[in-house]
C-alpha positions in Angstrom: -194.4 -18.2 -88.4 -193.9 -22.1 -87.5 -195.2 -25.2 -90.0 -195.4 -28.4 -88.2 -196.0 -31.6 -90.4 -196.0 -35.3 -89.0 -194.6 -38.1 -91.0 -195.4 -42.0 -90.4 -192.4 -43.0 -91.9 -188.8 -42.0 -93.6 -190.5 -41.8 -97.0 -193.0 -39.4 -95.7 -190.9 -37.3 -93.8 -188.5 -36.9 -96.9 -191.6 -35.5 -99.0 -192.4 -33.1 -95.9 -188.9 -31.9 -96.3 -188.8 -31.4 -100.0 -191.9 -29.6 -100.0 -190.8 -27.2 -97.2 -187.5 -26.8 -99.5 -189.4 -26.0 -102.6 -192.0 -23.5 -101.0 -188.9 -21.3 -100.0 -187.6 -22.8 -96.7 -183.5 -23.5 -96.4 -182.6 -26.8 -94.7 -181.4 -24.2 -91.9 -185.4 -23.3 -91.1 -186.1 -27.1 -91.2 -185.9 -29.2 -87.7 -186.5 -33.1 -87.4 -187.7 -34.3 -84.4 -188.0 -37.9 -84.0 -188.7 -40.5 -81.5 -185.7 -42.9 -82.3 -182.2 -41.3 -82.2 -180.6 -43.4 -84.7 -183.4 -42.7 -87.4 -183.5 -38.8 -86.6 -179.7 -38.7 -87.0 -179.6 -40.6 -90.4 -182.5 -38.7 -91.6 -180.7 -35.8 -90.9 -177.8 -36.1 -92.2 -179.7 -37.2 -95.6 -182.0 -34.3 -95.7 -179.3 -31.9 -94.6 -181.5 -30.5 -92.0 -181.5 -29.5 -88.4 -181.7 -32.3 -85.4 -184.2 -30.9 -82.7 -182.3 -31.7 -79.4 -184.1 -33.0 -76.7 -181.3 -32.9 -73.8 -182.8 -32.7 -70.9 -186.9 -32.8 -71.7 -188.7 -35.8 -72.5 -190.1 -36.3 -75.9 -193.7 -35.2 -75.2 -192.5 -32.0 -73.1 -190.3 -31.1 -76.2 -192.9 -31.5 -78.7 -195.1 -29.4 -76.8 -192.8 -26.7 -76.5 -192.3 -26.9 -80.3 -196.1 -26.1 -81.0 -196.2 -23.0 -78.6 
């Protein structure tokens, strides 16, 4: 089952990730999708989560595919 949360900023993202970890998810289960590559890299390093790579897709298509 997929659980998707949207965060407006770094603090909110960190709180959401902490919430998922407390609910029993592991850092290997949590992916972070961010518009800004540097922000995504910094936050995934800080929270030990995985970055969702958008290689050849646009950001919109990637987000839609994650929801499906």
